[in-house]
C-alpha positions as CSV (number, residue, x, y, z in Angstrom):
1,M,-14.8,-49.3,-62.5
2,S,-13.5,-47.2,-59.7
3,M,-14.9,-47.5,-56.1
4,H,-16.1,-43.9,-56.5
5,A,-18.0,-44.7,-59.6
6,Q,-19.5,-47.7,-57.9
7,G,-21.0,-45.4,-55.2
8,V,-18.4,-46.4,-52.5
9,H,-17.1,-43.2,-51.1
10,D,-13.6,-43.1,-49.6
11,P,-13.3,-39.9,-47.4
12,R,-9.5,-39.9,-48.0
13,L,-10.1,-39.4,-51.7
14,G,-12.4,-36.4,-51.0
15,F,-9.8,-34.9,-48.7
16,M,-7.1,-35.4,-51.3
17,E,-9.2,-33.7,-53.9
18,G,-9.8,-30.8,-51.5
19,Y,-6.1,-30.6,-50.7
20,L,-5.1,-30.5,-54.3
21,E,-7.7,-27.8,-55.0
22,S,-6.3,-25.8,-52.0
23,L,-2.7,-26.1,-53.5
24,S,-4.0,-24.9,-56.9
25,L,-5.8,-22.0,-55.3
26,I,-2.8,-20.9,-53.3
27,E,-0.7,-20.9,-56.4
28,R,-3.3,-19.0,-58.5
29,L,-3.9,-16.5,-55.7
30,H,-0.2,-15.7,-55.6
31,R,-0.1,-15.2,-59.4
32,L,-3.2,-13.0,-59.2
33,L,-1.8,-10.9,-56.4
34,L,1.2,-10.2,-58.7
35,D,-1.1,-9.4,-61.6
36,V,-3.1,-7.0,-59.4
37,I,0.1,-5.2,-58.3
38,K,1.3,-5.1,-61.9
39,D,-2.0,-3.6,-63.1
40,E,-1.9,-0.9,-60.4
41,F,1.7,0.0,-61.4
42,E,0.8,0.1,-65.1
43,R,-2.2,2.3,-64.3
44,L,0.1,4.7,-62.4
45,G,2.8,4.6,-65.1
46,L,5.3,3.0,-62.7
47,L,6.9,0.6,-65.3
48,E,10.5,0.5,-64.0
49,I,10.0,-2.2,-61.5
50,N,7.9,-5.4,-61.5
51,A,5.3,-6.7,-59.1
52,V,7.8,-9.1,-57.3
53,Q,10.1,-6.2,-56.7
54,A,7.3,-4.0,-55.5
55,L,6.2,-6.7,-53.1
56,L,9.8,-7.0,-51.9
57,L,9.9,-3.3,-51.1
58,F,6.5,-3.6,-49.3
59,N,7.7,-6.5,-47.2
60,I,11.0,-4.9,-46.2
61,G,9.2,-1.8,-45.1
62,D,11.1,0.3,-42.5
63,N,13.5,-2.6,-41.7
64,E,17.2,-2.9,-42.6
65,V,17.8,-6.5,-43.7
66,T,20.1,-8.8,-45.6
67,A,19.2,-11.1,-48.5
68,G,19.8,-14.0,-46.1
69,E,17.3,-12.7,-43.6
70,L,14.6,-12.4,-46.3
71,K,15.3,-15.9,-47.5
72,S,15.3,-17.3,-43.9
73,R,11.9,-15.6,-43.2
74,G,10.6,-17.7,-46.1
75,Y,9.6,-14.7,-48.3
76,Y,11.8,-15.3,-51.3
77,Q,14.0,-17.8,-53.1
78,G,17.8,-17.3,-53.0
79,S,18.7,-16.3,-56.6
80,N,15.4,-14.4,-57.0
81,V,15.9,-12.2,-54.0
82,S,19.6,-11.5,-54.8
83,Y,18.8,-10.5,-58.3
84,N,15.9,-8.3,-57.3
85,L,17.7,-6.6,-54.5
86,K,20.6,-5.8,-56.9
87,K,18.2,-4.4,-59.4
88,L,16.4,-2.3,-56.8
89,V,19.7,-0.8,-55.6
90,E,20.7,0.0,-59.2
91,L,17.3,1.7,-59.8
92,G,17.6,3.8,-56.6
93,Y,14.8,2.2,-54.6
94,M,17.2,0.7,-52.0
95,H,20.4,1.7,-50.2
96,H,23.0,-1.0,-49.6
97,Q,25.9,-1.1,-47.2
98,R,28.5,-3.8,-46.5
99,S,28.4,-5.2,-42.9
100,E,31.4,-4.1,-40.8
101,V,31.5,-7.5,-39.2
102,D,31.0,-9.8,-42.2
103,R,32.2,-8.1,-45.4
104,R,30.3,-10.7,-47.5
105,S,27.0,-9.6,-46.0
106,V,25.1,-6.5,-47.4
107,R,22.4,-4.8,-45.5
108,V,19.6,-3.0,-47.5
109,R,16.9,-0.5,-46.6
110,L,14.5,1.5,-48.7
111,T,15.3,4.9,-50.1
112,A,12.7,7.7,-50.2
113,Q,11.8,6.4,-53.7
114,G,11.4,2.9,-52.3
115,Q,9.2,4.2,-49.5
116,E,7.0,5.8,-52.2
117,I,6.6,2.4,-53.9
118,R,5.8,0.9,-50.5
119,R,3.1,3.5,-50.0
120,V,1.5,2.7,-53.4
121,V,1.3,-1.0,-52.5
122,T,0.0,-0.2,-49.0
123,D,-2.7,2.0,-50.5
124,L,-3.7,-0.7,-53.0
125,F,-3.9,-3.3,-50.2
126,Q,-6.0,-0.9,-48.1
127,R,-8.5,-0.4,-51.0
128,Q,-8.7,-4.1,-51.5
129,A,-9.3,-4.8,-47.8
130,T,-12.0,-2.2,-47.7
131,G,-13.6,-3.6,-50.8
132,L,-13.6,-7.2,-49.5
133,D,-15.3,-6.1,-46.4
134,A,-17.8,-3.6,-48.0
135,R,-18.9,-6.1,-50.6
136,G,-19.3,-8.9,-48.1
137,V,-16.7,-11.1,-49.8
138,M,-14.9,-11.6,-46.4
139,G,-15.4,-9.8,-43.1
140,L,-13.2,-9.8,-40.0
141,D,-14.4,-13.2,-38.8
142,G,-13.8,-14.8,-42.3
143,I,-10.3,-13.3,-42.7
144,D,-9.4,-14.6,-39.2
145,R,-10.6,-18.1,-40.0
146,F,-8.8,-17.9,-43.4
147,N,-5.5,-16.8,-41.8
148,S,-5.8,-19.5,-39.1
149,A,-6.2,-22.2,-41.7
150,L,-3.2,-20.9,-43.7
151,K,-1.0,-20.7,-40.6
152,L,-1.9,-24.3,-39.8
153,M,-0.8,-25.3,-43.3
154,E,2.3,-23.2,-43.1
155,R,3.3,-24.9,-39.8
156,Y,2.5,-28.3,-41.1
157,W,4.7,-27.8,-44.2
158,A,7.5,-26.2,-42.1
159,D,7.4,-29.2,-39.7
160,Q,7.6,-31.5,-42.7
161,I,10.8,-29.8,-43.9
162,R,12.4,-29.7,-40.4
163,Y,11.5,-33.1,-39.0
164,I,10.7,-35.6,-41.8
165,Y,14.2,-36.4,-42.8
């Protein structure tokens, strides 16, 4: 019989259960975010790009970046970002240009078509933010606390990667 079943409560087990639930929620929320974007694009008849690519366009915004910069910022995995950037260039959503200094490096920025996709995602996120607040799901104070907790976890994980080995 476990200690928990015997009525002895180990707070570390409770924290571990909460931590595992948090990890599961983070993973599910990311997948749901991609599903929400996919549904919006299907509703609008924008079937040429997928949700990951749309989010990539949103995150690049008005910047001119390299694949390496996107990876180093922690947004995307290596092969994933390279494949998606290549696809977005082929489809006309991004411009690309070889760096004059390092010919291996390619800088990308959104085309007018890419900016339109970014606007669609921005509008979607604006409607969601308004809905969360209007329905009382989460107001400004709640979103601030939520973001603070996520930033602390991000910092902890980043420190684990940098300093544990």
